[in-house]
N, C-alpha and C positions, 0 to 999 in steps of 0.2 A: 866104780861109780854106779853100776847097776844095782849093787846091793844097797848102797846109800839111798838111791831113789826108791827102791822097794820098801824101805823102812819109813817113808814119809807119807802120811803121819805114822809115827811109830806104833807098832802093834801093842795093844794093851797087855798082852801076855808077855811081852819082852821086858816090861819094867820089873825091877827086882822086888821080890816079896819081902815084906817087913813084918814078921810075926809080932803081934802085940803092939804095933805102932798105932798111934792115933791117926785120925783122918787128916789132921793138919800136917803131921809128919809124912804121911804118904804123899800128899799133894806137894809138899816142899821137895821131897826126893824126886818127884817126877819133873818138877821145874828144873832142878839141878841136872837131871839126866838130859833134858832137852829144853833149853830156855825159850824156844819158840812157843812152847805151850802157854806160858804166861803172856807173851806178846799177842798171840792170836786171840786169847780170851779177853785181854784188855781191849783190843780192837773190836771184838764182838760186843762187849759191854758198851763201848762208845756208840756203836751202831744202834743198839737197843735204846740208849738214851736219845739218840737222834730221832728215832721213830716217835718217842714221846714228845719231842719238841718240834715236830713237823708243822703243827699249827702255828707256832710262833714265827717260823720262817715265812709262812703264807701271809700272816698279818703284817709282818715287817715288809714283805714285798709290796703289799697294797699301799702302805704308807709311803714307801720310796717312790712308787709310781705316781701317787697323788702329788707329792712335792715336785717331781720331775715335770709333770704336766703344768703345774702352777708356774714354774720357771719359764717354760716354753710360752705359756699364755702371756706372761709379763713382757716377753720379747716379741710378741705378736708372731709367733711361729706355730705351725700346725703341730698337733699332738703326735707323739710317736712313742713306741715302747722304750722303757729304760732298760739298758743292758743289766744294770745292777738289780733292778726289780725282777727281771726275767730270771736271772741267776738265783735270786733268793726264792722265787716261786719254784724253780727246779729243785732246790734243796728242800722245799716243803712238800714235794710229791713223795708220799710215804712209800709208793711202789718202787722208787729208785734208790731208797736209802741203803739197803744191804748191798746192792750192786756198786754203789759209790764207794762203800767201805771195803770192797774187795781190792781196790787200788792200793791203799796202804798195807793191806794184808799181803798182797803179792810182793810188794817192795820188801816187807819184812822177811818173807820166805827166801827171796833172792839174796838178801843181805846175810841172813844166817846160814843159808845153804848155797844154792846156785840157781841159775836160770833153768837148767834142765829139770831140777827137782820141782820148781814151780810149775813148769809146763806139764810135767808128768802128773802132778797132783790135779791140775785143772782138766787135763785131757783124758787121763786114764783112771784116776782114782774117784773123782767126783762123778756121781751118776745123776744126769739131768733128765731122767725119764719122767719123774713126777712133774717138774715144771712144764715140760713139753706136753704131757698129757693134759694138764690143767688148761693150757692154751687152747688145745683142740676141743676139749669137752665143753669149755666155756663158750667158744665160738659156735659150736653146734647147738648147745642148749639155749642160746640167746636168739636163734633164728625165729622168724615169724611163724612158720608152721608148728614148731615145737612149743613155743609160748602159747599160741592159739589153742593147741591141743590140751596143754596143761590147764589153761584158763577155762576151757570148756568143761573139763573134768571137775575142777574146783568149783565152777559156777553151779554145777549140778548139786554138789554137796552144800554149797553156801545157800542155795535156794531153800533148803530146809529151815534156814534161819531168816527167810525173807529177803535174802540178797543184801542185807545191810552190811555196812563196813565191818561191824563186829563179827558177822558170820564169815566174811571173807578172811578176816584176820585170824580167826580161830582155826579155820580149815587150812589156810596156808601154813601156819606155824605148827600144826600137828601132822598133817599129811605129807607136806613137802620134805621135811627132815627125814621121814622114814623112807622116802624114795632114795635117800643116800645109800641105803643097803642094796639097791638094785642098779641105779644109774651112776653110782659113786657120789661122794659128798660134794665135790666141786660142781657136778651137774645139778644136784639138788639145790645147792646154794644159789646157783645162777638162776634157776627157775623161780625159787622162792623170792629172791631179791627183786626180780623183774615184776613178778605179780604183786608184791608188796608195794613197789614203786607206783604201779598203775592203779591198784585198788585201795591203797591205804595212805601212803606217804603223799600222794597228790592232794589229799584232803587237808594237808598241813596240820598234823597233830601237834600238841604241845611238845616242847623239848623233853619233858619227863617221859611222855608216852613214846616219843620217837626213839630215845635212847633205850628205854625199857624194851621196846620191840627189837632193836638191834642186838642188845645183849641176849635176849631170849632166843632170837634166831641163831646166833652163834653157838650157844650152848646146845640147843635142840639138834642142830645139824651135827655137832661134834659127837653126840651120843646116839644120834639116829642112824648112824652107819654101822652099828654093832649087831644088827640082826643077822648078818651074813659074814663070811670070812674073807670076802674078796673085794669089798667096796671101800672101806675106810682105811686110809693110809696107815694109821697106828696099828690096826689089826693085821693088815697085809704084812707088816714087818715081822710079825711073830707067828702067823698062822701056819706057815710051812715048817718052820723050825720046831714049834711046839706041837705040831700035828693037831691043830684046831680046825674043825669043819663047821658048816652051817648049823647042823643040829646042836653042836656044842655051844655055838654062839647064842642061839635062840634060848637054850636052857639056862645058860649062865649070865648072859648079858642082855639079850634082846627084850625079854618081857619086862625087865627092870627099866630099860631105856624107855620103852613105851609108857610105862607107868610114870616115870619122871617127867617125860614130855607132856603128858596129859595133866598132871598135877601142876606143873610150873605154868603152863599156858592158861589153865583155868584160874590159878591164883592171880596172875597178872590181869586177866580179863575182869575178875571181880574187883580188883583194886582200881581199875580205870573205867569201870562200867558207866559212870556218869559222863565221862568225856566221850565214850563211844556213842552214847545217845545224842550228844551234841554234834558229833561228826556226821551222823546219819541225816541230820537236818541241814548240814552246811551247804552241800551242793551234790548233784547227782554224780554217780561214779562214771568216769569217762568211758565212752564206747570204744572197744578195742580197734574197730575198723577205722574210726575217725583218727585215733592216735597213730595208726599205721600210715594214713594218708598224710597227716601233718609231718610225720618223721621223714616222709619220702618226697616232700616238696610237691611239685605239680604232677608227679607220676601217680596215676590211678591204679591202685593195686587190686587185682582180682582175688576173690576168695580162693585159698589154696585147695585144690581138689584132693581127694583121699589118697590118690597114688603118690602125690608129691609129699604129703605128710608121712605116708608109710616109708617112702624113700629116706626121709630125714630120720625117722625112727631106726631104720636099718643102719644108716651111717653111725648113729649113736651106739647102737648095739655092737657094731663092728669095733668101734673105738673102745668100749668098755671091755669087750671080750679079749682084746689084744692090748690091754693097758700096759703090759710089761714089755711090749715089743714096738719101740718107736718107729722102726722102718715100716711096720704094718699100719699103725694108726696115723702116722704122718702121711704115708702114701694114700691111705683112705681119705684123709682130709683134702689132699690135692685133687682127688677124684670128685670130692664133694664140691669144691670150688667150681669145677667145670659144670657140675650138675646145677649148682646154684645160678650160674651164669645162663645156662640154657633155659632155666625156668624163672627168669628174672621177673616175668609178669606177675608171679605169685610171691615174690621175695621182697623184703625190705633190705636196706643196705646191710651187707655183712660187716659186723663190727669185729675188727681184729685188734684195734688199738688197745682197748681195755684188757682183753685176754693176754696180749703181749706184755703189757705193763705188769700184770699179776704174775705172769711167768717169769719176768725179770726179777721181781721181788722174791719169788720162791727160789730161783736159781742162786741169787745172792745168799739167801738163808741156808741153802744146802752147802754152799761153799764154806761159809763160816761154821755151820753146825758140824761139818765133818772133822773139825779140829777141836771139838769140845769134849770128846770122849774121855780124855785123860783125867778130867775131874768129875764128870757126871757118873761114870761107871763106879768109881770107889764110893761116891756119895750114895748111890742106890744100894750097893752091896752092904753098906754099913747100917741100913735101916731095918726096923722090925716090919711086920706085915702092914700094920696100920700106918706106921711111919712111912713105909714105902708108898702107900696110897697117897698120903698127903704130900710127901716129897715129890712124887711124880706129878701131882696136880700143880704144885707150886713151880716146879722146874718147867712144866709145859707153858706156863704164862710167859716165859722168857726164851723158850725154844720151841721149835715145831714138835708137836707131840709124837710124830712118827720117829723123830730122832731119839726120843726118850725110850720108846719101846724097842727100837733097834738096838740100843746100847744095853737094854735089859737082857737081850738074848746072848750077850757076851759074858754075862755074870754066870760063873760056874755053879752047878748044883742048886739052882733056884727052885724052890718047892712050888707045888701047884697053887697053893694059896698065894704065894708071893707073885707068881706069874699073873694071876687074875688081878691082884691088887695093883700092879704097875700099869696094866692096861686100863683098868677102871679109873685110876687116878689120871692117866694121860687123857682119856676122852672126857672125863669130868671137868678138867681144867682147860679144855679146848676152846672155851668161849670167853675167857677172861681178858684176852688181848688180841690184837689183830694178828700177831705172829704166832699165836698158840696153836693154830690149826690151819692146814693148807688152804681150805676153802674161804677162810675169813677175809683175806685180802680181796678175793673176788666179790664178796658181799659188800665190803666197804667201797670198792671201786664203783660198783653199780648204784650204790645208795648215797655216795658222798655228797651229791648236789643238794640233798635234803638237810645236810649239816654244814652248809656253806663251805663244802669241800675241805672241812677240817674236823674230823671226829676226835673228840676229847678222849684220850686214853683213860683218864681217871673216871669220867662219867660212864664210859663203856664198862670199865671194871666194876663199878658200883652197880650198874644195871644188870650185869651178868652174875652178880654174887648170889642173889637169891636162888635162881634156877640151878646154879652150880652147887649150892648147899643141898637143894632138893635132890639133885642127881647123886650127890655123895651119900645122902641118907638111903636112897633107893639101892645103891650098890653095896653099901657097907652095913646097913642095919636090917635089911629084909632078907 
């Protein structure tokens, strides 16, 4: 029994080699060797389709609730939530989709193997470090002292442009993504999304500019973490195995990422420049202290002193430095909760709901993704260097890009050019969908209210396409 457990999921090296076989023949042989491969991938594809249909469930929920309230009104009864509407709304929460689809996956594993195999996979094989880290770093990055510090720094830069919405927009979308190379991409995404919500989305831009900004944000954050070897999940997966360090990342990836971010952001600004002029005259930018007071009800918040802000920065630094050690960063977060309570006079309400939902989303994605190597690895190994770049970018749109780079480390005798191509493709395609990059669900969760809580996957894809192609040109043509 122990040997059977250890083989799930089956090691890629244990599949029989088929010299001269086509890719289709290789995949068919792997399904024959272990039928759970096909079942797990089918369930994963259904989960991906579910994410694209989440908005439909939300709209359906609203219609059911309206009909329910109409029936109650006709009966002269007070309104109350409809159970069916609430269930449909739950199915429309994109953050819970992959978690929900782990239920049929576990049933399939238990049916084809046994309960012990399923529990061993969930408890011993799947690594939940990244989802836990995202929960903690999101909660820390969204605290009032950290957001106020980031806002003060951005304000100083935006002042060079007169503090107009366009100046805030330009600074946030260029500087914040590059912070992903220091405070990790989830932290950078959280700060960027919160600042965009306060300084840009509150001005109610047109849907075209709103989606354009979201797509640009996702792409910029995905490539903005490549200046170092320790902050971006897809880079972390390969840095130690391939012996990449920060000087290597700066020389091969970093400057190209900076160039792509600058060109993409400037291109979108020039395209929407007339609307930005209109936003500047629409209404004044909300004052951060007023926003804090409104968020906290009657509680009058005091300006956070420097020592409180420095303590928050220290907690974030501890979390980033120990990102691979859950016992340390979770333990540090528990200490932070106590510190936050002791300094409540300077704190807004600690938001853990949104980080927990995002963590749940990523945990479900990790569970499903861990069973997709049987087909992703042979697909990657069958491609040319340019084909590997575009293949990684395309696969990233339907898988977490860290999974793509992790599986690339399992491909034997991969040349240096191929190694660079797969990482370039993975980070380039990281903005095309919500599931393409670990920080994307965080950005969507924080900004969903500006899209009626239903971000269109197609509009997001189209909005991210131009900066994705610019990033591709920077990595492949320069």
